[in-house]
C-alpha positions as CSV (number, residue, x, y, z in Angstrom):
1,E,-17.3,27.5,22.4
2,L,-18.7,24.3,23.7
3,C,-16.8,21.0,23.2
4,C,-18.5,17.7,23.0
5,S,-17.7,14.1,22.4
6,G,-18.8,12.2,19.2
7,A,-21.6,10.7,21.3
8,A,-23.1,14.2,21.8
9,M,-22.9,15.0,18.2
10,W,-25.0,12.0,17.2
11,G,-27.8,12.7,19.7
12,H,-31.4,12.3,18.8
13,G,-33.0,13.4,22.1
14,R,-32.1,10.2,24.1
15,H,-29.1,11.4,26.0
16,D,-28.3,12.4,29.5
17,A,-26.0,15.4,29.8
18,V,-23.2,14.5,32.2
19,R,-21.7,18.0,32.4
20,V,-21.6,21.2,30.5
21,Q,-18.6,23.5,30.6
22,P,-17.2,26.1,28.1
23,R,-13.6,25.4,27.0
24,P,-11.2,27.8,28.8
25,P,-9.5,30.5,26.7
26,A,-5.9,29.8,25.8
27,G,-3.5,30.5,28.6
28,T,-6.0,30.2,31.4
29,N,-6.2,27.6,34.1
30,A,-8.4,24.6,33.0
31,M,-9.6,24.0,36.5
32,S,-11.3,27.4,36.7
33,A,-13.5,26.6,33.8
34,S,-16.9,24.8,33.7
35,P,-17.1,21.1,32.5
36,I,-17.1,20.0,28.9
37,V,-20.3,18.5,27.4
38,V,-20.3,14.8,27.6
39,L,-23.6,13.3,26.6
40,R,-24.5,9.7,27.3
41,D,-27.3,7.5,26.2
42,T,-29.9,7.0,29.0
43,R,-30.0,3.6,30.7
44,A,-33.5,3.1,29.3
45,W,-32.3,3.6,25.8
46,Q,-29.4,1.2,26.3
47,M,-31.8,-1.4,27.7
48,Q,-34.2,-0.9,24.8
49,V,-31.4,-1.4,22.2
50,W,-30.1,-4.5,23.9
51,I,-33.6,-6.0,24.3
52,S,-34.4,-5.2,20.6
53,F,-31.2,-6.8,19.4
54,G,-31.9,-9.9,21.6
55,I,-35.5,-10.2,20.3
56,A,-34.2,-9.9,16.7
57,V,-31.6,-12.6,17.3
58,F,-34.2,-14.8,19.0
59,L,-36.7,-14.4,16.1
60,C,-34.0,-15.2,13.5
61,A,-32.9,-18.2,15.5
62,V,-36.4,-19.5,15.9
63,G,-37.1,-19.0,12.2
64,L,-33.9,-20.7,11.1
65,A,-34.2,-23.6,13.6
66,W,-37.6,-24.7,12.2
67,L,-36.8,-23.8,8.6
68,P,-38.3,-26.4,6.3
69,G,-36.3,-27.7,3.4
70,A,-33.0,-29.3,2.7
71,D,-30.2,-29.2,5.1
72,L,-28.0,-27.3,2.6
73,E,-30.6,-24.6,2.4
74,K,-30.8,-24.3,6.2
75,V,-27.0,-24.1,6.4
76,F,-26.9,-21.5,3.6
77,M,-29.5,-19.3,5.4
78,V,-27.7,-19.5,8.8
79,M,-24.4,-18.6,7.1
80,G,-26.1,-15.7,5.3
81,Y,-27.6,-14.3,8.5
82,V,-24.2,-14.5,10.3
83,F,-22.4,-13.0,7.3
84,C,-25.0,-10.1,7.2
85,L,-24.6,-9.5,10.9
86,S,-20.8,-9.4,10.8
87,A,-20.9,-7.2,7.7
88,T,-23.3,-4.8,9.4
89,F,-20.9,-4.3,12.4
90,M,-18.0,-3.9,10.0
91,L,-19.8,-1.3,7.9
92,S,-21.0,0.6,10.9
93,K,-17.4,0.8,12.3
94,F,-16.0,1.8,8.9
95,V,-18.5,4.6,8.4
96,R,-18.0,6.0,11.9
97,D,-14.2,5.8,11.7
98,N,-14.2,7.6,8.4
99,Q,-16.7,10.2,9.6
100,S,-14.4,11.1,12.6
101,A,-11.1,10.8,10.6
102,R,-9.3,13.9,9.6
103,R,-9.2,14.8,5.9
104,G,-7.0,12.3,4.1
105,A,-6.5,10.1,7.1
106,G,-9.4,7.7,6.4
107,D,-9.3,4.2,5.0
108,T,-8.0,3.4,1.6
109,P,-10.4,3.2,-1.4
110,L,-9.7,-0.6,-1.7
111,W,-10.8,-1.1,1.9
112,K,-13.9,1.0,1.3
113,L,-14.7,-1.4,-1.7
114,V,-14.2,-4.4,0.5
115,V,-16.4,-3.1,3.3
116,W,-19.3,-1.9,1.1
117,G,-18.9,-4.8,-1.3
118,G,-19.0,-7.3,1.6
119,F,-22.1,-5.8,3.0
120,A,-23.8,-5.7,-0.5
121,V,-22.8,-9.3,-1.2
122,A,-24.0,-10.5,2.2
123,M,-27.3,-8.8,1.9
124,G,-27.7,-9.8,-1.8
125,L,-26.9,-13.5,-1.4
126,T,-29.0,-13.9,1.7
127,G,-31.9,-12.1,0.0
128,W,-31.5,-14.2,-3.1
129,G,-31.4,-17.4,-1.0
130,L,-34.5,-16.4,0.9
131,V,-36.5,-15.5,-2.3
132,G,-35.4,-18.7,-4.1
133,M,-36.4,-21.0,-1.3
134,E,-39.5,-23.1,-2.0
135,I,-41.3,-22.6,1.3
136,N,-44.6,-21.1,2.5
137,V,-44.9,-17.4,1.6
138,T,-45.8,-16.5,5.2
139,Y,-42.7,-18.3,6.5
140,K,-40.6,-16.6,4.0
141,A,-42.1,-13.2,5.1
142,F,-41.3,-14.1,8.7
143,L,-37.7,-14.9,7.9
144,G,-37.3,-11.7,5.8
145,V,-38.8,-9.4,8.4
146,S,-36.8,-11.0,11.2
147,W,-33.6,-10.7,9.1
148,L,-34.2,-7.0,8.4
149,Y,-35.0,-6.4,12.1
150,L,-31.7,-8.1,13.0
151,I,-29.7,-5.8,10.6
152,T,-31.4,-2.6,11.8
153,S,-31.0,-3.5,15.4
154,A,-27.4,-4.4,14.8
155,F,-26.7,-1.0,13.3
156,T,-28.4,0.7,16.3
157,L,-26.4,-1.5,18.8
158,A,-23.1,-0.7,17.0
159,K,-23.8,3.0,17.2
160,M,-24.8,2.9,20.9
161,L,-21.6,1.0,21.8
162,R,-19.4,3.4,19.8
163,D,-21.2,6.4,21.5
164,R,-20.5,4.9,24.9
165,Y,-16.8,4.2,24.0
166,E,-16.4,7.8,22.9
167,A,-18.1,9.2,26.0
168,D,-15.9,7.0,28.2
169,L,-12.8,8.2,26.3
170,M,-13.8,11.8,26.8
171,D,-14.4,11.2,30.5
172,A,-10.9,9.6,30.8
173,R,-9.3,12.6,29.0
174,L,-11.1,15.1,31.3
175,Q,-10.1,13.1,34.4
176,G,-6.5,13.1,33.2
177,R,-6.6,16.8,32.7
178,R,-8.1,17.4,36.1
179,E,-5.5,15.2,37.8
180,A,-2.7,17.0,35.9
181,A,-4.0,20.4,36.8
182,H,-4.4,19.3,40.5
183,A,-0.8,17.9,40.6
184,A,0.5,21.2,39.0
185,A,-1.4,23.2,41.6
186,Q,0.0,21.1,44.4
187,S,3.5,21.4,43.1
188,A,3.2,25.1,42.8
189,D,2.3,25.4,46.5
């Protein structure tokens, strides 16, 4: 049986394998077994995700900075973009937490409603504000595409950061086990 971190389970061909080792049978020395699978995103993938997110933020900032119209419309759109961005990270964390939670240990139904409802309201109000603005159709399309690019790149960034956290956690656990086994071997001598 192979063991792997959550990061390995979400792979889409963009991971570097750190080590592969079958889990030792019960009652055997853990140090005599091969390493456990801990997959990590490649540096190239991590850089691509950060660059993509940075470009999305830049495009949204440029579009909102030169947004024609009343000041209230500008503030509404900036607020909508920020609301959507925070709701995206919150939804991403919620889904990942509940995916990895044991049966019955997930979030409450009311919190599920708050998270999904917040995301729906953020997207709906921002889309409504964008559609309702009386600006050039091309400018409106630019704002819409940059907004959707921001949301998708934020989901990808949240996933990459969570994958890295879970791989680091698995490495720390493995290191702790190695150190405990080494200390036990030394005390047995």
